[in-house]
C-alpha positions as CSV (number, residue, x, y, z in Angstrom):
1,X,0.0,0.0,0.0
2,X,1.5,3.3,-1.1
3,X,1.9,5.9,1.6
4,X,1.2,3.5,4.4
5,X,3.4,4.0,7.5
6,X,4.8,0.8,9.1
7,X,3.9,0.2,12.7
8,X,7.0,0.6,14.9
9,X,8.2,-2.6,16.3
10,X,8.8,-1.1,19.7
11,X,7.5,1.8,21.8
12,X,9.9,4.8,21.8
13,X,11.4,5.7,25.2
14,X,9.3,9.0,25.6
15,X,6.1,7.0,25.1
16,X,7.3,4.4,27.6
17,X,7.2,7.0,30.3
18,X,3.7,8.0,29.4
19,X,2.6,4.3,29.3
20,X,4.2,3.7,32.7
21,X,2.4,6.7,34.2
22,X,-1.0,5.6,32.8
23,X,-0.5,2.0,33.9
24,X,0.5,3.2,37.4
25,X,-2.5,5.5,37.7
26,X,-4.7,2.6,36.8
27,X,-3.1,0.4,39.4
28,X,-3.5,2.8,42.3
29,X,-6.9,4.1,41.4
30,X,-8.7,1.1,40.0
31,X,-7.4,-1.7,42.2
32,X,-9.0,-2.0,45.7
33,X,-6.6,-2.8,48.5
34,X,-7.8,-6.4,48.5
35,X,-7.3,-6.9,44.8
36,X,-3.9,-5.3,44.9
37,X,-3.0,-7.6,47.8
38,X,-4.2,-10.7,45.9
39,X,-2.1,-9.7,42.8
40,X,0.9,-9.1,45.0
41,X,0.6,-12.5,46.6
42,X,0.5,-14.0,43.1
43,X,3.5,-11.9,42.2
44,X,5.4,-13.4,45.1
45,X,4.4,-16.8,43.9
46,X,5.6,-16.2,40.4
47,X,8.9,-15.0,41.7
48,X,9.2,-18.0,44.0
49,X,8.7,-20.5,41.1
50,X,11.3,-18.4,39.1
51,X,13.7,-18.8,42.0
52,X,13.0,-22.6,42.2
53,X,13.6,-22.8,38.4
54,X,16.9,-21.0,38.8
55,X,18.0,-23.5,41.5
56,X,16.9,-26.5,39.4
57,X,18.5,-25.3,36.2
58,X,21.8,-24.3,37.7
59,X,22.2,-27.3,40.0
60,X,25.3,-29.3,39.3
61,X,26.5,-27.0,36.5
62,X,30.2,-26.1,36.3
63,X,32.0,-23.7,36.0
64,X,30.5,-20.7,37.7
65,X,29.9,-18.7,34.5
66,X,27.4,-21.1,32.8
67,X,25.8,-21.8,36.2
68,X,25.1,-18.1,36.8
69,X,23.9,-17.7,33.3
70,X,21.4,-20.5,33.7
71,X,20.4,-19.2,37.1
72,X,19.6,-15.8,35.7
73,X,17.8,-17.0,32.6
74,X,15.6,-19.3,34.7
75,X,14.8,-16.6,37.2
76,X,13.7,-14.2,34.4
77,X,10.8,-16.6,33.8
78,X,9.3,-15.7,37.1
79,X,9.7,-12.0,36.4
80,X,8.2,-12.4,33.0
81,X,5.2,-14.3,34.4
82,X,4.6,-11.2,36.5
83,X,4.8,-8.9,33.5
84,X,2.4,-10.9,31.3
85,X,-0.1,-11.6,34.0
86,X,-0.1,-8.0,35.4
87,X,0.5,-9.4,38.9
88,X,1.9,-6.9,41.4
89,X,5.7,-6.9,42.1
90,X,7.4,-4.5,44.6
91,X,10.4,-3.8,42.4
92,X,8.3,-3.1,39.3
93,X,6.1,-0.8,41.5
94,X,9.3,1.0,42.4
95,X,9.6,2.1,38.8
96,X,6.0,2.7,37.9
97,X,4.7,4.5,41.0
98,X,7.2,7.3,41.0
99,X,5.9,8.3,37.5
100,X,2.5,8.7,39.1
101,X,3.9,11.0,41.8
102,X,5.9,13.0,39.3
103,X,2.8,13.7,37.4
104,X,0.5,14.3,40.4
105,X,2.2,14.7,43.8
106,X,-1.3,14.7,45.5
107,X,-1.5,10.9,45.1
108,X,1.1,10.2,47.9
109,X,-1.3,8.5,50.3
110,X,-2.8,6.1,47.8
111,X,0.6,5.4,46.2
112,X,2.2,4.6,49.6
113,X,-0.7,2.2,50.4
114,X,-0.1,0.4,47.1
115,X,3.6,0.2,47.7
116,X,3.1,-1.3,51.1
117,X,0.6,-3.8,49.9
118,X,3.0,-4.8,47.1
119,X,5.8,-5.6,49.5
120,X,3.6,-7.3,52.1
121,X,1.8,-9.3,49.4
122,X,5.0,-10.4,47.7
123,X,6.4,-11.6,51.1
124,X,3.2,-13.5,51.9
125,X,3.1,-15.0,48.4
126,X,6.8,-16.1,48.6
127,X,6.2,-17.7,52.0
128,X,3.0,-19.4,50.8
129,X,4.3,-20.8,47.6
130,X,7.7,-21.7,49.1
131,X,5.9,-23.7,51.8
132,X,3.7,-25.5,49.3
133,X,6.7,-26.4,47.1
134,X,8.5,-27.9,50.2
135,X,5.4,-29.9,51.2
136,X,4.8,-31.2,47.6
137,X,8.3,-31.8,46.3
138,X,11.3,-33.8,47.5
139,X,14.5,-32.8,45.8
140,X,17.9,-34.6,45.7
141,X,20.7,-33.3,48.0
142,X,22.6,-31.6,45.1
143,X,19.6,-29.4,44.4
144,X,19.3,-28.3,48.0
145,X,23.0,-27.8,48.1
146,X,22.6,-25.3,45.2
147,X,19.9,-23.5,47.2
148,X,22.3,-23.4,50.2
149,X,25.0,-21.9,48.1
150,X,22.7,-19.2,46.6
151,X,21.3,-18.2,50.1
152,X,24.9,-18.2,51.5
153,X,25.7,-15.5,49.0
154,X,22.8,-13.5,50.2
155,X,23.9,-13.9,53.8
156,X,27.5,-12.8,53.1
157,X,26.6,-9.3,54.3
158,X,25.2,-10.6,57.6
159,X,28.2,-12.9,58.1
160,X,30.6,-9.8,57.7
161,X,28.4,-7.8,60.0
162,X,28.5,-4.1,61.0
163,X,26.8,-0.9,59.7
164,X,29.2,-0.6,56.7
165,X,28.1,-4.0,55.3
166,X,24.4,-3.2,55.9
167,X,24.8,-0.1,53.8
168,X,26.7,-2.1,51.2
169,X,23.7,-4.3,51.0
170,X,21.5,-1.2,50.4
171,X,23.8,-0.1,47.6
172,X,23.6,-3.6,46.1
173,X,19.8,-3.2,46.1
174,X,20.1,0.2,44.4
175,X,22.1,-1.4,41.5
176,X,19.7,-4.4,41.4
177,X,16.6,-2.3,40.9
178,X,18.4,-0.1,38.4
179,X,18.6,-3.3,36.2
180,X,15.2,-4.7,37.2
181,X,13.7,-1.2,36.7
182,X,15.1,-1.2,33.2
183,X,13.6,-4.7,32.7
184,X,10.2,-3.2,33.5
185,X,11.0,-0.3,31.2
186,X,11.8,-2.7,28.3
187,X,8.7,-4.7,29.0
188,X,6.6,-1.6,28.3
189,X,8.7,-0.9,25.3
190,X,8.1,-4.2,23.5
191,X,5.0,-4.6,21.3
192,X,5.2,-8.5,21.1
193,X,5.7,-11.2,23.7
194,X,9.1,-12.0,22.2
195,X,10.0,-8.3,21.9
196,X,9.3,-7.9,25.6
197,X,11.0,-11.0,26.7
198,X,14.4,-10.7,25.1
199,X,15.5,-7.4,26.8
200,X,13.8,-8.4,30.1
201,X,15.7,-11.7,30.1
202,X,19.0,-9.9,29.5
203,X,18.5,-7.3,32.2
204,X,17.3,-9.9,34.8
205,X,20.1,-12.3,33.9
206,X,22.6,-9.6,34.4
207,X,21.4,-8.6,37.9
208,X,21.2,-12.3,39.0
209,X,24.7,-13.1,37.6
210,X,26.2,-10.1,39.3
211,X,24.8,-11.2,42.6
212,X,22.9,-8.0,43.2
213,X,20.3,-7.9,45.9
214,X,16.6,-7.9,44.8
215,X,14.1,-7.9,47.7
216,X,11.3,-10.1,46.2
217,X,13.8,-12.5,44.7
218,X,15.4,-12.9,48.1
219,X,12.0,-13.4,49.7
220,X,11.6,-16.3,47.4
221,X,15.0,-17.9,48.0
222,X,14.7,-17.5,51.7
223,X,11.2,-18.9,51.7
224,X,12.4,-22.0,49.9
225,X,15.4,-22.3,52.2
226,X,13.4,-22.0,55.4
227,X,10.6,-24.3,54.2
228,X,13.1,-27.0,53.5
229,X,14.7,-26.5,56.9
230,X,18.1,-25.5,55.6
231,X,19.1,-23.3,58.5
232,X,17.9,-19.8,57.6
233,X,15.5,-17.8,59.8
234,X,13.2,-15.0,59.0
235,X,14.6,-12.5,61.5
236,X,18.0,-12.6,59.8
237,X,16.5,-12.8,56.3
238,X,14.5,-9.6,56.9
239,X,17.0,-7.6,58.9
240,X,20.1,-8.5,56.9
241,X,18.7,-8.8,53.4
242,X,15.1,-8.3,52.5
243,X,14.5,-4.9,54.2
244,X,17.8,-3.2,53.3
245,X,17.7,-4.6,49.8
246,X,14.1,-3.3,49.5
247,X,15.2,0.2,50.6
248,X,18.0,0.1,48.0
249,X,15.5,-1.2,45.4
250,X,13.2,1.8,45.9
251,X,16.1,4.3,45.6
252,X,17.6,2.6,42.6
253,X,14.4,2.4,40.6
254,X,13.4,6.0,41.3
255,X,16.7,7.8,41.0
256,X,18.4,5.7,38.3
257,X,15.4,4.9,36.1
258,X,12.2,6.9,36.6
259,X,13.5,10.4,37.5
260,X,16.2,10.7,34.8
261,X,13.9,9.4,32.0
262,X,11.0,11.5,33.2
263,X,13.3,14.6,33.3
264,X,14.7,14.0,29.8
265,X,11.5,12.9,28.0
266,X,8.6,14.6,29.8
267,X,8.3,17.2,27.0
268,X,8.2,14.5,24.3
269,X,5.8,12.0,25.9
270,X,3.0,12.7,23.5
271,X,5.1,11.9,20.4
272,X,4.3,8.8,18.3
273,X,6.8,6.0,18.2
């Protein structure tokens, strides 16, 4: 057809910010607290099965490089299930919700409520699905040894101890949600399932392989570790990983993804692309 304009194969970055803001407003306005909590529990469940997949797929693989690659690719499945199902995930909310506040600062109360429900629901979902997996499935020692190794890496900050290492953990969370935030950004950018998945998988695999700390992911790994009686406890998991990582996740998503892209592209958000 002469004169026809081909449909772009991806959403341009300025339009991504507009799409994120619109999606975020829909989440905080249209979802009742109960519905948001249900979706957050499901999000925690998807992340937990992604964590389980990463343990299963990387178990017994040597050397470390291929093992980490498989661990990251497998974990990306859980994140992508969240994207496709529109479940609620705390670290995705860390990117989307600041766009709502940047456009309308009067929405602070409802945004904070949604943020809290996302974190609590993810934790509850991780605990629930981790417990169900442990009741339903018996895995060989080498699989549980891989789970031990992954969790030991997450507890390295606690083993070192001290305020400096607690803040190092926060910084690791900042970097993690920079990459996870970009994964969410790329998910909005893609116009097809494959177009969404490839950059999401790359970003998620990178953060997992680098050993960066992602609060919902760690909820999932600790839930499995505790459910299988491998020696972790929730007090240490929360105080020396999940909470400080979550603080870093919020800072990283807002300051390294949402704010800079909003600042650069706010004047172009209505453009086609």
